[in-house]
KEKE-3310 file (N, C-alpha, C; in steps of 0.2 Angstrom, whole numbers, plus 5000, padded with zeros to 4 digits):
npx = (5630:5614:5597:5591:5600:5604:5616:5616:5618:5607:5592:5582:5587:5584:5582:5568:5557:5557:5570:5574:5579:5571:5577:5582:5570:5564:5573:5572:5558:5559:5566:5557:5546:5551:5550:5540:5525:5515:5515:5507:5490:5478:5464:5448:5432:5418:5402:5397:5405:5421:5434:5448:5462:5474:5491:5505:5514:5518:5505:5498:5489:5476:5470:5457:5460:5455:5450:5460:5471:5480:5493:5500:5511:5507:5507:5494:5490:5492:5485:5473:5476:5490:5494:5490:5497:5511:5514:5509:5510:5500:5495:5486:5475:5477:5488:5483:5476:5476:5467:5454:5446:5447:5445:5454:5459:5449:5441:5433:5424:5417:5408:5405:5409:5424:5435:5452:5462:5457:5453:5457:5469:5468:5454:5449:5450:5444:5435:5429:5440:5441:5450:5455:5464:5458:5448:5453:5453:5461:5469:5460:5451:5440:5423:5420:5433:5437:5428:5432:5444:5440:5433:5441:5442:5452:5466:5479:5478:5479:5467:5459:5459:5451:5439:5435:5433:5423:5413:5410:5404:5393:5386:5384:5374:5364:5359:5355:5358:5353:5357:5357:5358:5371:5379:5377:5381:5395:5399:5409:5421:5435:5441:5455:5459:5448:5440:5426:5416:5420:5420:5407:5402:5408:5402:5389:5391:5396:5385:5376:5381:5379:5388)
npy = (5086:5081:5087:5090:5091:5086:5092:5105:5122:5131:5125:5131:5134:5125:5121:5125:5120:5132:5136:5146:5149:5149:5159:5168:5172:5179:5189:5195:5199:5208:5219:5223:5227:5239:5247:5259:5254:5259:5270:5278:5285:5272:5265:5260:5252:5258:5258:5259:5269:5275:5276:5285:5278:5283:5281:5278:5288:5306:5317:5329:5343:5355:5369:5380:5392:5403:5411:5412:5404:5389:5378:5361:5347:5333:5319:5307:5304:5315:5326:5339:5349:5347:5351:5364:5370:5365:5365:5377:5387:5392:5395:5397:5388:5376:5362:5351:5340:5331:5321:5323:5328:5340:5352:5362:5364:5368:5373:5381:5372:5374:5382:5374:5369:5360:5347:5350:5341:5329:5328:5323:5331:5329:5327:5339:5347:5358:5363:5377:5383:5390:5399:5405:5416:5423:5431:5443:5459:5471:5475:5476:5469:5455:5457:5446:5442:5453:5454:5443:5447:5458:5452:5444:5431:5421:5411:5402:5401:5391:5384:5395:5400:5390:5390:5403:5402:5392:5399:5410:5402:5397:5409:5414:5405:5407:5421:5426:5417:5406:5403:5388:5386:5390:5382:5370:5373:5375:5363:5355:5360:5362:5369:5369:5378:5383:5394:5396:5405:5417:5416:5413:5426:5434:5429:5433:5447:5449:5445:5455:5465:5461:5452)
npz = (5256:5263:5259:5271:5286:5302:5307:5303:5307:5308:5308:5301:5289:5279:5263:5252:5239:5231:5231:5240:5256:5273:5281:5271:5265:5276:5277:5265:5265:5276:5270:5260:5267:5272:5261:5253:5247:5239:5226:5220:5220:5223:5216:5221:5221:5228:5234:5221:5216:5210:5221:5226:5234:5245:5247:5259:5255:5252:5247:5235:5242:5244:5252:5260:5271:5283:5273:5263:5251:5252:5250:5250:5251:5259:5270:5270:5283:5291:5302:5302:5312:5314:5301:5301:5311:5310:5296:5290:5299:5307:5322:5331:5336:5348:5353:5364:5372:5362:5358:5355:5365:5374:5367:5364:5352:5343:5328:5315:5302:5287:5294:5305:5321:5324:5331:5327:5329:5327:5314:5298:5287:5274:5273:5275:5263:5251:5259:5270:5281:5297:5308:5325:5322:5311:5317:5322:5316:5306:5317:5327:5341:5340:5346:5354:5358:5365:5375:5382:5387:5395:5405:5411:5407:5404:5408:5409:5396:5386:5383:5378:5364:5358:5365:5362:5348:5348:5356:5347:5336:5343:5346:5333:5329:5339:5345:5357:5369:5382:5400:5400:5387:5384:5393:5386:5373:5375:5379:5374:5376:5387:5402:5411:5421:5426:5423:5420:5425:5421:5408:5405:5408:5398:5387:5389:5388:5375:5368:5371:5364:5351:5345)
capx = (5625:5607:5592:5591:5605:5604:5622:5616:5617:5601:5587:5577:5590:5582:5579:5562:5556:5559:5577:5575:5578:5567:5580:5582:5563:5562:5577:5569:5552:5560:5568:5552:5542:5554:5550:5533:5522:5510:5518:5502:5483:5475:5457:5444:5425:5414:5395:5397:5410:5428:5437:5456:5465:5481:5496:5509:5518:5514:5501:5497:5483:5474:5465:5455:5460:5454:5449:5466:5472:5486:5495:5506:5512:5507:5505:5487:5489:5492:5479:5472:5479:5497:5495:5489:5503:5518:5515:5507:5512:5494:5496:5481:5473:5482:5488:5484:5475:5477:5463:5447:5443:5447:5442:5458:5461:5443:5441:5427:5425:5411:5404:5403:5415:5427:5442:5457:5466:5453:5451:5463:5470:5465:5447:5447:5451:5437:5430:5431:5442:5442:5454:5455:5467:5453:5444:5456:5452:5464:5472:5455:5449:5433:5419:5420:5439:5437:5424:5436:5449:5437:5430:5446:5440:5457:5472:5485:5478:5479:5460:5456:5457:5446:5433:5433:5430:5416:5408:5408:5400:5387:5382:5381:5368:5360:5362:5353:5358:5351:5362:5357:5361:5378:5382:5376:5385:5402:5401:5414:5427:5436:5446:5458:5460:5441:5437:5420:5412:5422:5418:5399:5401:5411:5397:5383:5393:5397:5378:5373:5384:5378:5394)
capy = (5086:5080:5093:5092:5088:5089:5096:5112:5126:5133:5121:5135:5135:5120:5124:5122:5120:5138:5138:5151:5147:5153:5165:5172:5174:5184:5195:5199:5202:5214:5224:5225:5231:5246:5251:5261:5249:5263:5276:5283:5283:5266:5266:5255:5253:5259:5261:5260:5274:5274:5280:5285:5277:5286:5277:5281:5294:5313:5319:5337:5345:5362:5371:5387:5394:5410:5415:5412:5397:5386:5371:5358:5340:5330:5312:5306:5303:5321:5329:5346:5353:5347:5355:5371:5372:5363:5367:5384:5391:5395:5392:5399:5381:5373:5355:5350:5333:5327:5315:5325:5328:5346:5357:5368:5365:5370:5378:5380:5369:5375:5385:5370:5368:5353:5347:5350:5336:5323:5328:5322:5337:5327:5327:5346:5350:5360:5366:5383:5382:5397:5399:5411:5421:5427:5436:5450:5463:5478:5476:5477:5462:5454:5458:5440:5442:5459:5452:5438:5451:5462:5448:5439:5424:5416:5411:5400:5403:5385:5383:5401:5400:5385:5393:5409:5400:5389:5405:5413:5398:5397:5416:5414:5401:5409:5428:5427:5411:5406:5399:5381:5385:5391:5376:5365:5375:5374:5357:5351:5363:5361:5374:5366:5383:5384:5401:5396:5410:5423:5414:5415:5433:5436:5427:5438:5454:5449:5444:5461:5469:5458:5449)
capz = (5262:5261:5259:5278:5290:5309:5309:5301:5313:5309:5304:5296:5282:5275:5257:5249:5231:5228:5232:5245:5263:5277:5283:5266:5264:5281:5276:5259:5268:5280:5266:5256:5271:5273:5255:5252:5242:5235:5224:5217:5222:5221:5215:5223:5220:5234:5233:5214:5214:5211:5226:5227:5241:5245:5251:5264:5253:5252:5241:5235:5245:5244:5258:5261:5278:5284:5266:5259:5248:5255:5246:5253:5250:5265:5270:5271:5290:5294:5304:5301:5317:5312:5295:5302:5316:5308:5289:5288:5305:5310:5328:5336:5338:5352:5354:5372:5374:5355:5359:5354:5372:5378:5363:5363:5345:5340:5323:5311:5296:5284:5299:5311:5326:5324:5334:5322:5330:5325:5307:5293:5283:5267:5273:5275:5257:5248:5264:5272:5288:5300:5315:5329:5318:5307:5321:5323:5310:5306:5324:5332:5343:5339:5352:5359:5361:5369:5381:5386:5390:5400:5410:5414:5405:5402:5413:5406:5389:5381:5380:5376:5357:5356:5368:5358:5342:5350:5357:5340:5333:5346:5345:5326:5329:5344:5347:5364:5373:5389:5403:5398:5380:5385:5395:5381:5367:5376:5383:5371:5378:5395:5405:5417:5426:5430:5422:5417:5427:5417:5401:5404:5408:5392:5382:5390:5386:5368:5365:5371:5359:5345:5342)
cpx = (5618:5603:5592:5596:5605:5610:5621:5615:5610:5596:5583:5580:5589:5579:5572:5562:5558:5566:5579:5574:5573:5570:5581:5576:5562:5567:5574:5562:5553:5562:5562:5547:5544:5553:5542:5531:5517:5513:5513:5495:5481:5467:5453:5437:5422:5407:5394:5401:5417:5431:5445:5458:5472:5485:5500:5513:5514:5510:5499:5490:5482:5469:5463:5455:5460:5453:5455:5468:5479:5487:5501:5506:5512:5505:5497:5485:5489:5486:5479:5476:5487:5498:5495:5495:5510:5519:5514:5508:5506:5493:5491:5477:5478:5482:5489:5483:5477:5473:5456:5443:5442:5445:5447:5460:5454:5444:5434:5428:5418:5406:5402:5410:5417:5433:5447:5461:5463:5450:5457:5463:5467:5458:5445:5448:5444:5432:5433:5433:5443:5445:5453:5458:5463:5449:5447:5456:5456:5467:5466:5452:5442:5429:5420:5427:5440:5433:5428:5441:5446:5434:5435:5444:5446:5463:5478:5485:5477:5472:5457:5454:5451:5439:5431:5430:5423:5411:5406:5403:5393:5383:5380:5375:5362:5362:5360:5353:5356:5357:5363:5360:5369:5382:5382:5381:5393:5404:5407:5421:5429:5442:5449:5459:5454:5439:5430:5415:5413:5420:5411:5398:5403:5405:5391:5385:5393:5390:5375:5375:5383:5384:5392)
cpy = (5085:5087:5095:5088:5091:5093:5103:5116:5129:5129:5125:5136:5130:5123:5121:5122:5126:5140:5143:5149:5151:5159:5170:5176:5180:5190:5199:5202:5208:5220:5227:5229:5238:5250:5253:5257:5253:5269:5281:5280:5276:5267:5260:5257:5253:5262:5263:5266:5272:5279:5280:5283:5279:5282:5281:5288:5300:5314:5327:5338:5353:5364:5379:5389:5401:5415:5415:5405:5395:5379:5368:5350:5337:5323:5312:5306:5309:5324:5337:5351:5353:5351:5362:5374:5371:5365:5374:5389:5395:5392:5393:5392:5378:5365:5353:5342:5328:5321:5317:5326:5335:5352:5363:5369:5366:5375:5377:5377:5370:5378:5381:5369:5360:5353:5346:5344:5329:5323:5328:5328:5335:5328:5335:5350:5352:5363:5373:5382:5389:5396:5405:5417:5426:5432:5443:5453:5470:5480:5477:5470:5462:5455:5452:5440:5448:5457:5447:5442:5455:5458:5443:5432:5419:5417:5409:5401:5397:5384:5389:5401:5396:5387:5399:5407:5397:5394:5408:5409:5398:5403:5417:5410:5404:5415:5429:5420:5411:5402:5392:5381:5386:5385:5370:5366:5374:5368:5353:5354:5363:5366:5371:5371:5385:5391:5401:5402:5416:5422:5415:5422:5436:5435:5432:5445:5454:5448:5451:5466:5467:5455:5443)
cpz = (5259:5262:5267:5282:5297:5311:5307:5307:5314:5305:5299:5289:5277:5269:5255:5242:5228:5227:5236:5252:5267:5279:5278:5265:5269:5280:5270:5261:5272:5275:5262:5260:5272:5267:5254:5246:5237:5233:5221:5220:5219:5221:5217:5222:5227:5233:5226:5212:5214:5216:5226:5234:5241:5249:5256:5262:5253:5246:5241:5238:5244:5249:5257:5268:5279:5278:5262:5257:5251:5251:5250:5251:5257:5265:5272:5279:5294:5296:5302:5306:5316:5306:5297:5306:5312:5300:5287:5294:5307:5316:5333:5340:5342:5352:5361:5373:5368:5355:5357:5360:5375:5374:5362:5356:5340:5334:5319:5304:5292:5289:5305:5315:5325:5328:5328:5323:5328:5318:5303:5289:5276:5267:5273:5269:5254:5253:5267:5280:5291:5307:5318:5326:5314:5311:5322:5316:5310:5313:5329:5334:5341:5346:5357:5362:5366:5376:5385:5390:5396:5406:5413:5413:5403:5407:5410:5398:5384:5378:5377:5369:5355:5359:5364:5352:5343:5352:5351:5337:5336:5346:5338:5325:5333:5347:5354:5368:5380:5393:5401:5391:5380:5387:5390:5375:5368:5380:5380:5372:5386:5396:5412:5423:5429:5429:5419:5419:5422:5410:5400:5404:5401:5387:5382:5387:5378:5365:5366:5366:5352:5341:5337)
residu = (UNK:UNK:UNK:UNK:UNK:UNK:UNK:UNK:UNK:UNK:UNK:UNK:UNK:UNK:UNK:UNK:UNK:UNK:UNK:UNK:UNK:UNK:UNK:UNK:UNK:UNK:UNK:UNK:UNK:UNK:UNK:UNK:UNK:UNK:UNK:UNK:UNK:UNK:UNK:UNK:UNK:UNK:UNK:UNK:UNK:UNK:UNK:UNK:UNK:UNK:UNK:UNK:UNK:UNK:UNK:UNK:UNK:UNK:UNK:UNK:UNK:UNK:UNK:UNK:UNK:UNK:UNK:UNK:UNK:UNK:UNK:UNK:UNK:UNK:UNK:UNK:UNK:UNK:UNK:UNK:UNK:UNK:UNK:UNK:UNK:UNK:UNK:UNK:UNK:UNK:UNK:UNK:UNK:UNK:UNK:UNK:UNK:UNK:UNK:UNK:UNK:UNK:UNK:UNK:UNK:UNK:UNK:UNK:UNK:UNK:UNK:UNK:UNK:UNK:UNK:UNK:UNK:UNK:UNK:UNK:UNK:UNK:UNK:UNK:UNK:UNK:UNK:UNK:UNK:UNK:UNK:UNK:UNK:UNK:UNK:UNK:UNK:UNK:UNK:UNK:UNK:UNK:UNK:UNK:UNK:UNK:UNK:UNK:UNK:UNK:UNK:UNK:UNK:UNK:UNK:UNK:UNK:UNK:UNK:UNK:UNK:UNK:UNK:UNK:UNK:UNK:UNK:UNK:UNK:UNK:UNK:UNK:UNK:UNK:UNK:UNK:UNK:UNK:UNK:UNK:UNK:UNK:UNK:UNK:UNK:UNK:UNK:UNK:UNK:UNK:UNK:UNK:UNK:UNK:UNK:UNK:UNK:UNK:UNK:UNK:UNK:UNK:UNK:UNK:UNK:UNK:UNK:UNK:UNK:UNK:UNK)
# end
């Protein structure tokens, strides 16, 4: 039979100079795509420095969370929120919108509020991570937590951990916030139950006690 014959059932089976038909090539490509191509970090030059680029496989990571060391092998795509909740069972930060919009997953990273769902775990290495779990000391609520309880500043509770952490960060920066300071400081956190009045009262109470 000649190289190409109209009687062939699949014209794509026409051989080329390599001896591999189009169908075989696609089959081989599909198998290759299913196999991780990067087994170890690849190094590229960026701004005059060698930067490791991690592939799809898991890599060793180390964290400092609430003053304690944690280690895990995680894929580079894993978020800090997923690492906290699924790997280390630190579940105070909640997964609600998972889009960096509601603030329910707010934690402190080097003293600054961040959405844990929008930070890659690999980027959080070497930084101090603080979650709401660290505020409870020897069974005693932090003044901000106590103020939330006394002012009925939570309902369903999904947003509460993020709000408490954000409130602590704000009061650490400004011990006597004005109403405008409070609105601005908590603008990144949303409460679908609408307990904003209770939250404002809780902040005022915590500020008076020097939280």
